N, C-alpha and C positions, 0 to 999 in steps of 0.2 A: 383598448388594453385596460385591464382591471387595475385599480389603484394599488393593489398589493404588489404586482410585478413592477409597476412604474416606480414605486417608491423603494423597491428592494435594492440593497447595495450589491455591487458586483461580487464581493466576497461571499455574501450570503446566498446569492443566486447560484454561484459556481458550486458551493457546497450542496445545495439542493439538487443541482443538475448532475453532480458527481454520483449521488444516490440513484438518479434516474438512469445514468449510464450503466450502473451495476444492478439494474432491475432484473436482469438475467443473471442468476447466481453463477459465479465463476467456477463453483464446484470444489472449493477448498475447505469449506467449513467442517466437513466430516473428518478431514485430515487433522485439523487443529483440535477438534473435539476428541479424537482418538489419542492424540499426543497428550492432551490435558488430562485424560483419564489415566494415562500412564504415569505422568509426573505429579499430578495433584497441584495444589496451590502453594505459593502465590505465582501468578503469571504476569508477564509484562509484554505488551505489544508496543513496539516503536513504530512511529508513523501510523497512529491508530485511525486517523481520518475521522469519518463520521461514526465510527464504532461498529461497523458491520461484523467484524470478527469478535472484538472484545465484548460487545453486548451479548452475543450468542453464548460465549463462554461464561460470562457473569450470570446469565439467566440459567445456565446449567448448574450454578451453585459455586463456581470457582471465584476466588478473590483475584481480581484483575486490575492492573494499573495500565492505563493507556497514555502515551506521550505523543504530542503533535505540536508543531510550531504554528499551526494555522488556527487562530481563535474562532473563526467562523465554522470550521469543521468541528471543533470541540463543542461549540454552542449547539450545533445540530445534533451531535451525539447526546448531549444532555437533554435536548428537547425530545429525543426519541424514547425517553423514559428510562434513563440509566438507573439500574438498581443499586442499592447500597454496596454491593460487592464490587462495583466498578469505581475506581478513582481515576479522574482525568487530570492530566498535568500539561500545561502549556510550556514547552521547552524544545530546544533543538535536540534531536535524538542523539546526535554525536556527543553532546554534553550531558546526557541524561544521568549518567552515573554520579555526577557531582551535584545534582539537584536534591535537596533535602527530602522533598515530598516523594521522590522516586526512591532514593536510597533507603528511606525509612520503611518502605514497603517490602524490601528484600531481606535476605537474598532470595532470588527467584528460582523456581523449579523449572520454568519454561519461559524462553524469550523468543519472540516472534517478530520477523519483518516479513509481512505478507504481500502478495500480489504486486510484485515489481517495485515496491516502494524504495528498495535500495538503489534503483536506477535514478531516482530523483536526486541522489547525491552525485553531483556532476563532476566528480574527480575520483581517481583511484585512491587518493589519500583519504578523502572523506568516507568512501566506502569501506576502506580498511579500518578507519577509526570507528565506524558504526559497529563492525563485527567485534572489535576490541571492547566497545562499550557493552555489548551483549555479554561477553565473557566476564567482564567485571561485575555485572549485575547478577550473574548466576551463582548459586551455591554449588557445592560438590555434587557431581552426578547430574546437574541441571542440563537441560537440553536447549540448544539454539536451533531455530528453523528459519531458513531464508528461501523465499520463492522468487525467482527472477526469470523474466521472459528471455528466450533465446531465439531471435528472429532468424529466418532462413535467408539464404543469399537472394532469393526471389524478393523477399520483403525489403531487403536493403536496397536493391536496385530500384524499387518503386519509391524510395524516399528521395525524390528529386524535386520536391516542391509542388507537385501536382495536387490539386484539391480532390478530395474523395469524400463522397457522402457515405457515412457509416450507418446511420439509422434515422428513422422518423418514428417518434413515439408521442403518446399523450401523457402529460404529467398528471397523475391522479390528484396531486395537491392543488393544482391551479386549473385543471381542465384545458390547458393550452397545448397546442401541438408544438413539438420541439424537434428540430432537425439538428443532427451533429455532423459537422464537416471538419475534416482534418487535412493538414498539409505538413509534411515532414521532410527534413533534409538530413542526410547522413554524411558525417565527416570521418572517413576511415582512419585518418591520422590520429584523431583524438578519441575515436569510438563514440562520439557524441551524436545523438539524434536531437535536432532542434524541432520541437513539435508545437504547432499552433492548432488549437482546437476552437472552433467557432460553433456556438449554440445560437440558433435563431428560434424565438419563442413567440407565439401569438395565436389569436383565433383566426379562422379562415376569413379572408376578406379584409383583415386589418393589418396595418403595418407591423412587422415583427420587431421585437426587441432583440438586439444582438449582444451576446456575452462572449468575450474572447479570453482565452487562457493560453499562455506561452510557457513551455517547459523545456529545459535542457535535460535530456536523459543520457546517462553514460551506460552503455552496454557493458556488462561484466561477463567475462568468460568463466567457464567451469574451472579452469586452472587457477584463475585469480581468486575465485570464491574459496577454493580449497586452501590456497596459500594464505588468504586473509584469516581463515579459521585456524590454521596451524600456527600462524604467527601470534594469534591471540591466546594460544595455549589450549585450544580445543582439539578434541579427537573426532575426526570425521567418521561417523557411523555409516552413512548412506548418502549417495548422490542419485537422485531419482529423476525420471523424465516426465512425471505427471503427478497429480494430486493423490493418486492411489498408490504412490511410491512404486510404480512400475519402473522397469529398467530405463536408464538413459540411453537412447539409441539415436543413430543418424536420423534426422528429421524431427526429433523431439522439439517442441516449441517452447519448452521451459526446463529449468533445472531447479530441483528442490533439494537443498542441502540440509542434512540433519547431523548435528555434532553435539558431543557432550563435554562437560567440564570434568576433568579427572578429580 
């Protein structure tokens, strides 16, 4: 095992492997780019992670503020060559409206919670508070966009703790082979999915290094998202079933909510 990986902290490794997990583009960037062209700057992304969306928008010339509670994720976003148009702030997204570095950049024309990040807020109260934060940060006519996974009944039945191999990839940064294995448990009473992710990384023929991440994800329903937006004073414009803003239909695996501030 190379010295880089051996000496790497778990937080830093998991941020790197998060990017490897998203090496296959989820297909949402064109949606956010189109909405950014509609609204203009400034833009805020809550749960910015390693900056996949925010960096793209900033490189398009928009002024963007990204908020995340994970310093390792933010460090990786900076290391990816964040342009001056991007400001990164370490904070809990629920409290972001009270953080001077965030408030000073607003009011915002577009607020984003991308790619299931709202599910990481493991209670309805925190999810509702996050939507209220978006509303407080927006200026008049500003847009809020939330993208949340909607698992099927088949998915939920499979969340019984069984281990499942999701992929085997080579990390271009280290040259190491990485496998991602997951196990999930679903509690219908709380709508919580307890997710354990195991990454094993190494060169063929050598003992792998194991990195483990545990998350509690609260599945949010369409009705809840709409009620959270309306309670925050937002007007729901569209509820879509994909990143092309196609109709939400039975079997859609996600909901994309677009709402504006009056």
